[in-house]
Biopython code that builds the backbone (N, CA, C, O; Angstrom):
import numpy as np
from Bio.PDB.StructureBuilder import StructureBuilder

atoms = [
    (1, "MET", "N", (102.264, 100.447, 62.404)),
    (1, "MET", "CA", (102.070, 99.212, 63.213)),
    (1, "MET", "C", (101.800, 99.694, 64.231)),
    (1, "MET", "O", (100.791, 99.384, 64.865)),
    (2, "VAL", "N", (102.857, 100.770, 64.693)),
    (2, "VAL", "CA", (102.700, 101.416, 66.473)),
    (2, "VAL", "C", (101.451, 102.029, 66.092)),
    (2, "VAL", "O", (100.651, 101.406, 66.789)),
    (3, "ALA", "N", (100.915, 102.702, 65.548)),
    (3, "ALA", "CA", (99.426, 103.320, 65.393)),
    (3, "ALA", "C", (98.300, 102.059, 65.556)),
    (3, "ALA", "O", (97.465, 102.103, 66.460)),
    (4, "ALA", "N", (98.354, 100.974, 64.629)),
    (4, "ALA", "CA", (97.500, 100.399, 64.516)),
    (4, "ALA", "C", (97.137, 99.677, 65.906)),
    (4, "ALA", "O", (96.041, 99.446, 66.417)),
    (5, "ALA", "N", (98.431, 99.407, 66.330)),
    (5, "ALA", "CA", (98.262, 98.637, 68.234)),
    (5, "ALA", "C", (97.897, 99.572, 69.197)),
    (5, "ALA", "O", (97.658, 99.214, 70.351)),
    (6, "ARG", "N", (97.805, 101.152, 68.717)),
    (6, "ARG", "CA", (97.558, 102.076, 69.638)),
    (6, "ARG", "C", (95.854, 102.006, 69.151)),
    (6, "ARG", "O", (95.094, 101.513, 69.986)),
    (7, "GLU", "N", (95.504, 102.284, 68.383)),
    (7, "GLU", "CA", (93.971, 101.953, 67.441)),
    (7, "GLU", "C", (93.166, 100.768, 68.040)),
    (7, "GLU", "O", (91.936, 100.730, 68.019)),
    (8, "ARG", "N", (94.054, 99.685, 68.641)),
    (8, "ARG", "CA", (93.210, 98.903, 69.055)),
    (8, "ARG", "C", (93.009, 98.908, 70.598)),
    (8, "ARG", "O", (91.910, 98.742, 71.127)),
    (9, "HIS", "N", (94.304, 99.138, 71.346)),
    (9, "HIS", "CA", (94.003, 99.658, 72.714)),
    (9, "HIS", "C", (93.210, 100.393, 72.922)),
    (9, "HIS", "O", (92.781, 100.449, 74.074)),
    (10, "GLU", "N", (92.636, 101.326, 71.844)),
    (10, "GLU", "CA", (92.110, 102.556, 72.446)),
    (10, "GLU", "C", (90.491, 102.172, 72.363)),
    (10, "GLU", "O", (89.653, 102.760, 73.047)),
    (11, "ALA", "N", (90.177, 101.124, 71.450)),
    (11, "ALA", "CA", (89.260, 100.899, 70.994)),
    (11, "ALA", "C", (88.961, 99.901, 71.956)),
    (11, "ALA", "O", (87.818, 99.810, 72.404)),
    (12, "THR", "N", (89.630, 99.344, 72.223)),
    (12, "THR", "CA", (89.396, 98.261, 73.633)),
    (12, "THR", "C", (89.312, 98.755, 75.101)),
    (12, "THR", "O", (88.844, 98.085, 76.022)),
    (13, "LEU", "N", (89.746, 99.826, 75.194)),
    (13, "LEU", "CA", (89.738, 100.972, 76.449)),
    (13, "LEU", "C", (87.944, 101.297, 76.310)),
    (13, "LEU", "O", (87.206, 101.327, 77.295)),
    (14, "ARG", "N", (87.567, 101.476, 75.162)),
    (14, "ARG", "CA", (86.500, 102.008, 75.186)),
    (14, "ARG", "C", (85.580, 100.931, 75.151)),
    (14, "ARG", "O", (84.617, 101.017, 75.914)),
    (15, "ARG", "N", (85.688, 99.828, 74.345)),
    (15, "ARG", "CA", (84.203, 98.492, 74.308)),
    (15, "ARG", "C", (84.979, 98.638, 76.268)),
    (15, "ARG", "O", (84.212, 99.483, 76.730)),
    (16, "ALA", "N", (85.701, 98.373, 77.116)),
    (16, "ALA", "CA", (85.622, 97.908, 78.605)),
    (16, "ALA", "C", (84.752, 99.160, 79.233)),
    (16, "ALA", "O", (83.722, 98.959, 79.877)),
    (17, "ALA", "N", (85.293, 100.498, 78.968)),
    (17, "ALA", "CA", (84.742, 101.486, 79.571)),
    (17, "ALA", "C", (83.262, 101.192, 79.531)),
    (17, "ALA", "O", (82.732, 100.890, 80.600)),
    (18, "ASP", "N", (82.313, 101.257, 78.119)),
    (18, "ASP", "CA", (81.251, 101.127, 78.059)),
    (18, "ASP", "C", (80.043, 99.948, 78.527)),
    (18, "ASP", "O", (78.825, 100.008, 78.694)),
    (19, "ALA", "N", (81.133, 98.801, 78.647)),
    (19, "ALA", "CA", (80.723, 97.812, 79.253)),
    (19, "ALA", "C", (80.378, 97.649, 80.814)),
    (19, "ALA", "O", (79.571, 96.910, 81.377)),
    (20, "LEU", "N", (81.588, 98.932, 81.478)),
    (20, "LEU", "CA", (81.497, 98.948, 82.908)),
    (20, "LEU", "C", (80.277, 100.265, 83.107)),
    (20, "LEU", "O", (79.651, 100.344, 84.164)),
    (21, "ARG", "N", (80.076, 101.119, 82.121)),
    (21, "ARG", "CA", (79.252, 101.806, 82.285)),
    (21, "ARG", "C", (77.644, 100.965, 82.090)),
    (21, "ARG", "O", (76.594, 101.095, 82.718)),
    (22, "HIS", "N", (77.968, 100.214, 81.108)),
    (22, "HIS", "CA", (76.397, 99.607, 81.085)),
    (22, "HIS", "C", (75.842, 98.777, 81.857)),
    (22, "HIS", "O", (74.617, 98.690, 81.947)),
    (23, "LEU", "N", (77.209, 97.573, 82.959)),
    (23, "LEU", "CA", (76.708, 97.261, 84.217)),
    (23, "LEU", "C", (76.283, 98.151, 85.311)),
    (23, "LEU", "O", (75.395, 98.009, 86.152)),
    (24, "ASP", "N", (76.996, 98.957, 85.135)),
    (24, "ASP", "CA", (76.817, 100.203, 86.308)),
    (24, "ASP", "C", (74.911, 101.250, 86.433)),
    (24, "ASP", "O", (74.267, 101.719, 87.372)),
    (25, "GLU", "N", (74.737, 101.181, 85.184)),
    (25, "GLU", "CA", (73.830, 101.566, 85.201)),
    (25, "GLU", "C", (72.389, 100.388, 84.746)),
    (25, "GLU", "O", (71.232, 100.654, 84.419)),
    (26, "SER", "N", (72.854, 99.517, 84.855)),
    (26, "SER", "CA", (71.369, 98.286, 84.315)),
    (26, "SER", "C", (71.601, 97.506, 86.465)),
    (26, "SER", "O", (70.912, 96.610, 86.951)),
    (27, "GLY", "N", (72.549, 98.146, 87.062)),
    (27, "GLY", "CA", (72.906, 97.687, 88.072)),
    (27, "GLY", "C", (73.408, 96.410, 88.592)),
    (27, "GLY", "O", (73.441, 96.074, 89.776)),
    (28, "ASP", "N", (73.773, 95.775, 87.625)),
    (28, "ASP", "CA", (74.118, 94.268, 87.956)),
    (28, "ASP", "C", (75.631, 94.058, 88.949)),
    (28, "ASP", "O", (76.237, 94.855, 89.665)),
    (29, "ASP", "N", (75.849, 92.785, 88.644)),
    (29, "ASP", "CA", (77.244, 93.339, 89.684)),
    (29, "ASP", "C", (78.415, 93.585, 89.081)),
    (29, "ASP", "O", (78.676, 92.931, 88.071)),
    (30, "VAL", "N", (79.678, 94.904, 89.730)),
    (30, "VAL", "CA", (80.250, 95.265, 88.671)),
    (30, "VAL", "C", (81.705, 94.817, 89.028)),
    (30, "VAL", "O", (82.274, 95.700, 89.669)),
    (31, "ASN", "N", (82.428, 93.784, 88.822)),
    (31, "ASN", "CA", (83.621, 93.356, 89.422)),
    (31, "ASN", "C", (84.507, 92.638, 87.819)),
    (31, "ASN", "O", (84.476, 93.027, 86.651)),
    (32, "PHE", "N", (84.920, 91.968, 88.201)),
    (32, "PHE", "CA", (86.415, 91.984, 87.227)),
    (32, "PHE", "C", (85.997, 90.859, 86.085)),
    (32, "PHE", "O", (86.665, 90.576, 85.090)),
    (33, "ALA", "N", (85.094, 90.456, 86.362)),
    (33, "ALA", "CA", (84.936, 88.914, 85.972)),
    (33, "ALA", "C", (83.884, 89.178, 84.678)),
    (33, "ALA", "O", (83.975, 88.914, 83.480)),
    (34, "THR", "N", (82.627, 89.962, 85.665)),
    (34, "THR", "CA", (81.834, 90.205, 84.334)),
    (34, "THR", "C", (82.071, 91.911, 83.822)),
    (34, "THR", "O", (80.951, 92.393, 83.650)),
    (35, "VAL", "N", (82.950, 92.738, 83.590)),
    (35, "VAL", "CA", (83.148, 93.653, 82.669)),
    (35, "VAL", "C", (84.011, 92.686, 82.031)),
    (35, "VAL", "O", (83.807, 92.711, 80.818)),
    (36, "ALA", "N", (84.915, 91.823, 82.366)),
    (36, "ALA", "CA", (85.771, 90.879, 81.198)),
    (36, "ALA", "C", (84.804, 90.360, 80.271)),
    (36, "ALA", "O", (84.782, 90.723, 79.095)),
    (37, "ARG", "N", (84.046, 89.568, 80.731)),
    (37, "ARG", "CA", (82.753, 88.791, 79.958)),
    (37, "ARG", "C", (81.990, 90.011, 78.930)),
    (37, "ARG", "O", (81.730, 89.790, 77.747)),
    (38, "THR", "N", (81.745, 91.100, 79.513)),
    (38, "THR", "CA", (80.682, 91.736, 78.976)),
    (38, "THR", "C", (81.762, 92.737, 78.004)),
    (38, "THR", "O", (81.089, 93.349, 77.175)),
    (39, "ALA", "N", (82.910, 92.982, 77.922)),
    (39, "ALA", "CA", (83.957, 93.793, 77.193)),
    (39, "ALA", "C", (84.077, 92.648, 76.361)),
    (39, "ALA", "O", (83.528, 92.937, 75.298)),
    (40, "ASN", "N", (84.562, 91.392, 76.316)),
    (40, "ASN", "CA", (85.599, 90.358, 75.717)),
    (40, "ASN", "C", (86.500, 90.743, 75.553)),
    (40, "ASN", "O", (86.905, 91.126, 74.455)),
    (41, "VAL", "N", (87.477, 90.781, 77.218)),
    (41, "VAL", "CA", (88.334, 91.205, 77.099)),
    (41, "VAL", "C", (88.984, 90.442, 78.168)),
    (41, "VAL", "O", (88.094, 89.817, 78.745)),
    (42, "SER", "N", (90.223, 90.184, 78.742)),
    (42, "SER", "CA", (90.650, 89.168, 79.785)),
    (42, "SER", "C", (90.784, 90.024, 80.864)),
    (42, "SER", "O", (91.237, 91.167, 80.817)),
    (43, "ARG", "N", (90.324, 89.359, 81.960)),
    (43, "ARG", "CA", (90.671, 89.958, 83.612)),
    (43, "ARG", "C", (91.789, 90.471, 83.668)),
    (43, "ARG", "O", (91.949, 91.601, 84.127)),
    (44, "ALA", "N", (93.015, 89.548, 83.094)),
    (44, "ALA", "CA", (94.461, 90.226, 83.337)),
    (44, "ALA", "C", (94.233, 91.107, 82.443)),
    (44, "ALA", "O", (94.427, 90.316, 81.521)),
    (45, "TRP", "N", (93.987, 92.069, 81.910)),
    (45, "TRP", "CA", (94.342, 92.885, 81.160)),
    (45, "TRP", "C", (93.358, 94.151, 82.073)),
    (45, "TRP", "O", (93.668, 95.087, 82.810)),
    (46, "LEU", "N", (92.268, 93.683, 81.648)),
    (46, "LEU", "CA", (91.664, 94.998, 83.040)),
    (46, "LEU", "C", (92.419, 95.489, 84.527)),
    (46, "LEU", "O", (92.460, 96.618, 85.015)),
    (47, "TYR", "N", (93.095, 93.971, 85.139)),
    (47, "TYR", "CA", (93.568, 94.447, 85.975)),
    (47, "TYR", "C", (94.899, 95.203, 85.695)),
    (47, "TYR", "O", (95.304, 95.911, 86.617)),
    (48, "ARG", "N", (95.573, 95.159, 84.651)),
    (48, "ARG", "CA", (97.158, 95.837, 84.163)),
    (48, "ARG", "C", (96.272, 97.689, 83.634)),
    (48, "ARG", "O", (96.872, 98.759, 83.538)),
    (49, "GLU", "N", (95.119, 97.499, 83.453)),
    (49, "GLU", "CA", (94.394, 98.830, 83.524)),
    (49, "GLU", "C", (94.170, 99.720, 84.268)),
    (49, "GLU", "O", (93.037, 99.935, 84.698)),
    (50, "PRO", "N", (95.470, 100.609, 84.657)),
    (50, "PRO", "CA", (94.972, 101.261, 86.191)),
    (50, "PRO", "C", (93.746, 102.467, 86.332)),
    (50, "PRO", "O", (93.306, 102.905, 87.395)),
    (51, "GLN", "N", (93.438, 102.765, 85.312)),
    (51, "GLN", "CA", (91.644, 103.707, 85.362)),
    (51, "GLN", "C", (90.767, 103.093, 85.459)),
    (51, "GLN", "O", (89.764, 103.323, 86.136)),
    (52, "LEU", "N", (91.100, 101.790, 84.491)),
    (52, "LEU", "CA", (89.621, 100.942, 84.778)),
    (52, "LEU", "C", (89.423, 99.765, 86.188)),
    (52, "LEU", "O", (88.400, 99.191, 86.560)),
    (53, "ARG", "N", (90.774, 99.704, 86.722)),
    (53, "ARG", "CA", (90.898, 98.712, 87.799)),
    (53, "ARG", "C", (90.546, 99.908, 88.917)),
    (53, "ARG", "O", (90.026, 99.479, 89.947)),
    (54, "ALA", "N", (90.731, 101.126, 88.856)),
    (54, "ALA", "CA", (90.279, 101.889, 90.012)),
    (54, "ALA", "C", (88.561, 101.978, 89.921)),
    (54, "ALA", "O", (87.846, 101.893, 90.919)),
    (55, "GLU", "N", (88.107, 102.143, 88.686)),
    (55, "GLU", "CA", (86.875, 102.335, 88.608)),
    (55, "GLU", "C", (86.135, 101.099, 89.252)),
    (55, "GLU", "O", (85.502, 101.194, 90.304)),
    (56, "ILE", "N", (86.297, 99.675, 88.375)),
    (56, "ILE", "CA", (85.737, 98.656, 89.141)),
    (56, "ILE", "C", (85.895, 98.306, 90.442)),
    (56, "ILE", "O", (85.029, 97.544, 90.873)),
    (57, "ASP", "N", (87.226, 98.825, 91.612)),
    (57, "ASP", "CA", (87.030, 98.756, 92.705)),
    (57, "ASP", "C", (86.122, 99.540, 93.206)),
    (57, "ASP", "O", (85.514, 99.085, 94.175)),
    (58, "ARG", "N", (85.733, 101.007, 92.691)),
    (58, "ARG", "CA", (85.188, 101.872, 93.234)),
    (58, "ARG", "C", (83.685, 101.535, 93.121)),
    (58, "ARG", "O", (82.838, 101.729, 93.993)),
    (59, "LEU", "N", (83.490, 100.973, 91.844)),
    (59, "LEU", "CA", (81.979, 100.319, 91.581)),
    (59, "LEU", "C", (81.560, 99.459, 92.356)),
    (59, "LEU", "O", (80.541, 99.753, 92.982)),
    (60, "ARG", "N", (81.966, 98.580, 92.507)),
    (60, "ARG", "CA", (82.074, 96.816, 93.345)),
    (60, "ARG", "C", (81.744, 97.552, 94.746)),
    (60, "ARG", "O", (80.657, 97.438, 95.313)),
    (61, "ALA", "N", (82.695, 98.229, 95.172)),
    (61, "ALA", "CA", (82.446, 98.744, 96.831)),
    (61, "ALA", "C", (80.930, 99.571, 96.903)),
    (61, "ALA", "O", (80.153, 99.346, 97.832)),
    (62, "THR", "N", (80.647, 100.436, 95.939)),
    (62, "THR", "CA", (79.136, 100.765, 95.994)),
    (62, "THR", "C", (78.096, 99.957, 95.827)),
    (62, "THR", "O", (76.960, 100.169, 96.252)),
    (63, "HIS", "N", (78.543, 98.808, 95.069)),
    (63, "HIS", "CA", (77.193, 97.855, 94.400)),
    (63, "HIS", "C", (76.971, 96.713, 95.193)),
    (63, "HIS", "O", (76.004, 95.969, 95.030)),
    (64, "GLN", "N", (77.970, 96.534, 96.175)),
    (64, "GLN", "CA", (77.725, 95.204, 97.622)),
    (64, "GLN", "C", (77.439, 95.759, 98.541)),
    (64, "GLN", "O", (78.213, 96.558, 99.067)),
    (65, "PRO", "N", (76.283, 95.510, 98.992)),
    (65, "PRO", "CA", (76.219, 95.732, 100.533)),
    (65, "PRO", "C", (76.708, 94.808, 101.571)),
    (65, "PRO", "O", (76.780, 93.580, 101.536)),
    (66, "PRO", "N", (77.121, 95.872, 102.766)),
    (66, "PRO", "CA", (78.086, 95.104, 103.557)),
    (66, "PRO", "C", (76.986, 93.747, 104.246)),
    (66, "PRO", "O", (75.821, 93.719, 104.645)),
    (67, "ARG", "N", (78.227, 92.610, 104.096)),
    (67, "ARG", "CA", (77.924, 91.402, 104.555)),
    (67, "ARG", "C", (77.363, 91.268, 106.072)),
    (67, "ARG", "O", (78.339, 91.272, 106.822)),
    (68, "PRO", "N", (76.384, 91.173, 106.663)),
    (68, "PRO", "CA", (76.331, 91.002, 107.903)),
    (68, "PRO", "C", (76.792, 89.937, 108.581)),
    (68, "PRO", "O", (77.073, 88.915, 107.955)),
    (69, "PRO", "N", (76.952, 90.002, 110.016)),
    (69, "PRO", "CA", (78.046, 89.484, 110.569)),
    (69, "PRO", "C", (77.033, 88.070, 110.766)),
    (69, "PRO", "O", (75.837, 87.870, 110.979)),
    (70, "VAL", "N", (78.437, 87.119, 110.530)),
    (70, "VAL", "CA", (77.458, 85.554, 110.456)),
    (70, "VAL", "C", (77.526, 85.372, 112.743)),
    (70, "VAL", "O", (78.328, 85.446, 113.673)),
    (71, "VAL", "N", (76.116, 85.125, 112.473)),
    (71, "VAL", "CA", (75.637, 84.394, 114.174)),
    (71, "VAL", "C", (75.189, 83.187, 114.175)),
    (71, "VAL", "O", (74.017, 82.983, 113.859)),
    (72, "ARG", "N", (75.864, 82.361, 114.458)),
    (72, "ARG", "CA", (75.587, 80.447, 114.682)),
    (72, "ARG", "C", (74.159, 80.712, 115.679)),
    (72, "ARG", "O", (73.878, 81.639, 116.440)),
    (73, "PRO", "N", (73.501, 79.602, 115.344)),
    (73, "PRO", "CA", (72.007, 79.080, 116.211)),
    (73, "PRO", "C", (72.956, 78.551, 117.297)),
    (73, "PRO", "O", (74.095, 78.093, 117.384)),
    (74, "PHE", "N", (71.600, 78.932, 118.309)),
    (74, "PHE", "CA", (72.064, 78.684, 119.818)),
    (74, "PHE", "C", (73.064, 76.974, 120.174)),
    (74, "PHE", "O", (74.069, 76.551, 120.746)),
    (75, "ALA", "N", (71.764, 76.482, 119.260)),
    (75, "ALA", "CA", (72.193, 75.025, 119.376)),
    (75, "ALA", "C", (74.029, 74.358, 118.741)),
    (75, "ALA", "O", (74.642, 73.375, 119.159)),
    (76, "GLU", "N", (74.566, 75.650, 117.324)),
    (76, "GLU", "CA", (75.788, 75.606, 116.826)),
    (76, "GLU", "C", (76.827, 75.958, 118.063)),
    (76, "GLU", "O", (77.969, 75.499, 118.095)),
    (77, "ARG", "N", (76.384, 76.672, 118.892)),
    (77, "ARG", "CA", (77.193, 77.358, 119.592)),
    (77, "ARG", "C", (78.147, 76.651, 120.874)),
    (77, "ARG", "O", (77.732, 75.723, 121.568)),
    (78, "ALA", "N", (79.002, 77.056, 120.971)),
    (78, "ALA", "CA", (79.822, 75.986, 121.995)),
    (78, "ALA", "C", (79.666, 76.578, 123.102)),
    (78, "ALA", "O", (79.574, 77.794, 123.268)),
    (79, "SER", "N", (79.611, 75.310, 124.323)),
    (79, "SER", "CA", (78.830, 75.816, 125.731)),
    (79, "SER", "C", (79.950, 76.241, 126.211)),
    (79, "SER", "O", (80.978, 76.198, 125.534)),
    (80, "GLU", "N", (79.919, 76.798, 127.664)),
    (80, "GLU", "CA", (81.436, 76.715, 128.556)),
    (80, "GLU", "C", (81.860, 75.698, 129.063)),
    (80, "GLU", "O", (83.010, 75.572, 129.484)),
    (81, "GLU", "N", (80.976, 74.827, 129.090)),
    (81, "GLU", "CA", (81.145, 73.437, 129.594)),
    (81, "GLU", "C", (81.931, 72.903, 128.404)),
    (81, "GLU", "O", (82.564, 72.086, 129.073)),
    (82, "SER", "N", (82.262, 72.769, 127.516)),
    (82, "SER", "CA", (82.821, 71.940, 125.726)),
    (82, "SER", "C", (84.215, 72.972, 126.004)),
    (82, "SER", "O", (85.318, 72.446, 126.155)),
    (83, "ARG", "N", (84.028, 74.662, 126.061)),
    (83, "ARG", "CA", (85.312, 75.211, 126.078)),
    (83, "ARG", "C", (86.234, 74.759, 126.692)),
    (83, "ARG", "O", (87.287, 74.396, 126.168)),
    (84, "ARG", "N", (85.826, 74.684, 128.617)),
    (84, "ARG", "CA", (86.670, 74.504, 129.337)),
    (84, "ARG", "C", (87.265, 72.960, 129.030)),
    (84, "ARG", "O", (88.482, 72.778, 128.980)),
    (85, "GLU", "N", (86.600, 72.199, 128.891)),
    (85, "GLU", "CA", (87.336, 70.695, 128.322)),
    (85, "GLU", "C", (88.109, 70.768, 127.187)),
    (85, "GLU", "O", (89.096, 70.060, 126.984)),
    (86, "LEU", "N", (87.512, 71.948, 126.146)),
    (86, "LEU", "CA", (88.606, 72.106, 125.344)),
    (86, "LEU", "C", (89.711, 72.315, 125.766)),
    (86, "LEU", "O", (90.628, 71.533, 125.516)),
    (87, "ARG", "N", (89.886, 73.432, 126.512)),
    (87, "ARG", "CA", (91.285, 73.844, 127.308)),
    (87, "ARG", "C", (92.123, 73.012, 127.852)),
    (87, "ARG", "O", (93.351, 72.939, 127.805)),
    (88, "PHE", "N", (91.215, 72.308, 128.447)),
    (88, "PHE", "CA", (91.904, 71.020, 129.521)),
    (88, "PHE", "C", (93.046, 70.503, 128.640)),
    (88, "PHE", "O", (94.269, 70.601, 128.538)),
    (89, "SER", "N", (91.805, 69.786, 127.950)),
    (89, "SER", "CA", (92.641, 68.924, 126.995)),
    (89, "SER", "C", (93.949, 69.728, 125.986)),
    (89, "SER", "O", (94.922, 69.034, 125.692)),
    (90, "LEU", "N", (93.907, 70.792, 125.634)),
    (90, "LEU", "CA", (94.433, 71.197, 124.800)),
    (90, "LEU", "C", (96.122, 71.708, 126.237)),
    (90, "LEU", "O", (97.284, 71.990, 125.945)),
    (91, "GLU", "N", (95.568, 71.632, 127.416)),
    (91, "GLU", "CA", (96.450, 71.990, 128.598)),
    (91, "GLU", "C", (97.522, 71.018, 128.733)),
    (91, "GLU", "O", (98.723, 71.163, 128.964)),
    (92, "ALA", "N", (96.522, 69.597, 128.456)),
    (92, "ALA", "CA", (97.353, 68.196, 128.961)),
    (92, "ALA", "C", (98.138, 67.847, 127.383)),
    (92, "ALA", "O", (99.093, 67.070, 127.359)),
    (93, "GLU", "N", (97.714, 68.388, 126.330)),
    (93, "GLU", "CA", (98.420, 67.703, 125.408)),
    (93, "GLU", "C", (99.706, 68.910, 125.289)),
    (93, "GLU", "O", (100.508, 68.864, 124.356)),
    (94, "LEU", "N", (99.769, 69.920, 126.304)),
    (94, "LEU", "CA", (100.452, 70.618, 125.770)),
    (94, "LEU", "C", (102.069, 70.212, 126.999)),
    (94, "LEU", "O", (103.266, 70.364, 126.755)),
    (95, "ILE", "N", (101.408, 69.705, 128.214)),
    (95, "ILE", "CA", (102.335, 69.389, 128.802)),
    (95, "ILE", "C", (102.575, 67.910, 128.364)),
    (95, "ILE", "O", (103.572, 67.351, 128.819)),
    (96, "SER", "N", (102.043, 67.471, 127.822)),
    (96, "SER", "CA", (102.835, 66.042, 127.289)),
    (96, "SER", "C", (103.714, 66.713, 126.428)),
    (96, "SER", "O", (104.885, 66.364, 126.569)),
    (97, "LEU", "N", (103.462, 67.747, 125.404)),
    (97, "LEU", "CA", (104.787, 67.411, 124.549)),
    (97, "LEU", "C", (106.096, 68.327, 125.148)),
    (97, "LEU", "O", (107.267, 68.028, 124.917)),
    (98, "ARG", "N", (105.654, 69.541, 125.989)),
    (98, "ARG", "CA", (107.059, 69.665, 126.604)),
    (98, "ARG", "C", (107.594, 68.311, 126.941)),
    (98, "ARG", "O", (108.368, 67.760, 126.159)),
    (99, "ASP", "N", (107.291, 67.841, 127.865)),
    (99, "ASP", "CA", (107.891, 66.553, 128.514)),
    (99, "ASP", "C", (108.684, 65.623, 127.446)),
    (99, "ASP", "O", (109.817, 65.241, 127.740)),
    (100, "GLU", "N", (108.102, 65.262, 126.222)),
    (100, "GLU", "CA", (108.441, 64.782, 125.145)),
    (100, "GLU", "C", (109.831, 65.415, 124.664)),
    (100, "GLU", "O", (110.885, 64.850, 124.372)),
    (101, "ASN", "N", (109.451, 66.930, 124.677)),
    (101, "ASN", "CA", (110.460, 66.903, 124.063)),
    (101, "ASN", "C", (111.621, 67.634, 125.335)),
    (101, "ASN", "O", (112.616, 68.221, 124.909)),
    (102, "ARG", "N", (111.459, 67.564, 126.388)),
    (102, "ARG", "CA", (112.559, 67.570, 127.572)),
    (102, "ARG", "C", (113.560, 65.965, 127.006)),
    (102, "ARG", "O", (114.690, 65.839, 126.536)),
    (103, "ARG", "N", (112.456, 64.956, 127.353)),
    (103, "ARG", "CA", (113.139, 64.118, 126.450)),
    (103, "ARG", "C", (114.363, 63.465, 126.090)),
    (103, "ARG", "O", (115.389, 62.897, 126.464)),
    (104, "LEU", "N", (113.215, 64.131, 124.556)),
    (104, "LEU", "CA", (114.396, 64.333, 123.315)),
    (104, "LEU", "C", (115.561, 64.781, 123.179)),
    (104, "LEU", "O", (116.502, 64.382, 122.493)),
    (105, "ARG", "N", (115.425, 65.859, 124.052)),
    (105, "ARG", "CA", (116.588, 66.775, 124.133)),
    (105, "ARG", "C", (117.795, 66.350, 125.104)),
    (105, "ARG", "O", (118.977, 66.594, 124.861)),
    (106, "ASP", "N", (117.228, 65.550, 126.452)),
    (106, "ASP", "CA", (118.088, 65.005, 126.824)),
    (106, "ASP", "C", (118.915, 63.550, 126.256)),
    (106, "ASP", "O", (120.102, 63.313, 126.477)),
    (107, "ALA", "N", (118.036, 62.727, 125.532)),
    (107, "ALA", "CA", (118.430, 61.802, 124.907)),
    (107, "ALA", "C", (119.760, 62.004, 123.798)),
    (107, "ALA", "O", (120.689, 61.238, 123.541)),
    (108, "LEU", "N", (119.475, 63.178, 123.341)),
    (108, "LEU", "CA", (120.266, 63.980, 122.127)),
    (108, "LEU", "C", (121.430, 64.737, 122.803)),
    (108, "LEU", "O", (122.218, 65.359, 122.091)),
    (109, "ALA", "N", (121.533, 64.719, 123.766)),
    (109, "ALA", "CA", (122.652, 65.304, 124.538)),
    (109, "ALA", "C", (123.530, 64.054, 125.157)),
    (109, "ALA", "O", (124.724, 64.163, 125.436)),
    (110, "ARG", "N", (122.884, 63.048, 125.301)),
    (110, "ARG", "CA", (123.832, 62.210, 125.874)),
    (110, "ARG", "C", (124.509, 61.336, 124.408)),
    (110, "ARG", "O", (125.637, 60.932, 124.129)),
    (111, "LYS", "N", (123.452, 61.313, 123.845)),
    (111, "LYS", "CA", (124.096, 61.167, 122.495)),
    (111, "LYS", "C", (125.154, 61.468, 121.803)),
    (111, "LYS", "O", (125.913, 60.738, 121.166)),
    (112, "LEU", "N", (125.155, 62.782, 121.998)),
    (112, "LEU", "CA", (126.031, 63.825, 121.525)),
    (112, "LEU", "C", (127.322, 63.165, 122.232)),
    (112, "LEU", "O", (128.237, 62.551, 121.684)),
    (113, "GLY", "N", (127.106, 63.522, 123.893)),
    (113, "GLY", "CA", (128.255, 63.183, 124.611)),
    (113, "GLY", "C", (128.713, 61.742, 124.721)),
    (113, "GLY", "O", (129.594, 61.342, 125.484)),
    (114, "ASP", "N", (128.119, 61.123, 124.001)),
    (114, "ASP", "CA", (129.114, 59.664, 124.142)),
    (114, "ASP", "C", (129.873, 59.771, 122.850)),
    (114, "ASP", "O", (131.043, 59.388, 122.839)),
    (115, "ARG", "N", (129.310, 60.267, 121.735)),
    (115, "ARG", "CA", (130.037, 60.355, 120.473)),
    (115, "ARG", "C", (131.369, 61.142, 120.813)),
    (115, "ARG", "O", (132.421, 60.504, 120.791)),
    (116, "ARG", "N", (131.383, 62.282, 121.078)),
    (116, "ARG", "CA", (132.642, 63.050, 121.855)),
    (116, "ARG", "C", (133.391, 62.005, 122.631)),
    (116, "ARG", "O", (134.562, 62.021, 122.250)),
    (117, "GLY", "N", (133.225, 61.244, 123.417)),
    (117, "GLY", "CA", (134.002, 60.636, 123.651)),
    (117, "GLY", "C", (135.053, 59.834, 123.199)),
    (117, "GLY", "O", (136.209, 59.859, 123.621)),
    (118, "THR", "N", (134.509, 58.987, 122.154)),
    (118, "THR", "CA", (134.993, 58.108, 121.373)),
    (118, "THR", "C", (135.113, 58.501, 119.637)),
    (118, "THR", "O", (135.089, 57.668, 118.731)),
    (119, "GLU", "N", (135.255, 60.119, 119.467)),
    (119, "GLU", "CA", (136.225, 60.498, 118.469)),
    (119, "GLU", "C", (137.512, 60.586, 118.734)),
    (119, "GLU", "O", (137.927, 60.728, 119.884)),
    (120, "PRO", "N", (138.332, 60.506, 117.621)),
    (120, "PRO", "CA", (139.498, 60.631, 117.246)),
    (120, "PRO", "C", (140.159, 61.728, 117.773)),
    (120, "PRO", "O", (139.648, 62.629, 117.109)),
    (121, "THR", "N", (140.899, 62.225, 118.470)),
    (121, "THR", "CA", (141.025, 63.990, 118.607)),
    (121, "THR", "C", (142.047, 63.891, 117.403)),
    (121, "THR", "O", (142.571, 62.899, 116.897)),
    (122, "GLY", "N", (142.189, 65.557, 117.035)),
    (122, "GLY", "CA", (142.755, 65.644, 115.214)),
    (122, "GLY", "C", (143.779, 65.794, 115.749)),
    (122, "GLY", "O", (144.238, 66.787, 115.184)),
    (123, "ARG", "N", (145.045, 65.224, 117.064)),
    (123, "ARG", "CA", (146.483, 65.887, 116.708)),
    (123, "ARG", "C", (147.082, 64.919, 116.565)),
    (123, "ARG", "O", (148.276, 64.970, 116.271)),
]
sb = StructureBuilder()
sb.init_structure("model")
sb.init_model(0)
sb.init_chain("A")
sb.init_seg("    ")
for serial, (resi, resn, name, xyz) in enumerate(atoms, 1):
    if name == "N":
        sb.init_residue(resn, " ", resi, " ")
    sb.init_atom(name, np.array(xyz, "f"), 0.0, 1.0, " ", f" {name:<3s}", serial, name[0])
structure = sb.get_structure()
């Protein structure tokens, strides 16, 4: 039984390696999903096989061209004026929130102080 499981595992490894080689030679995308689909294995199984995982990662890096940086068209870029207005708006909100926090802390301190004066002493 152990020998049969080992043989199935080896056969699955060969099938995955063959699929990987085929995808690489054909120039197709090499990633866990395509290898799993081609070899008829689960992606989880591929992730658990360290040698296959390393080879997929290596080939995936060589097959994918680097992505160019995203450059927004001029009409979509924020102007200096809009950035300045955003900064002023955020600063005003920060001041408002700080003031609200101060008021809430003061109210809480008064409430706790009032409660301490009315609580019976434990003696």
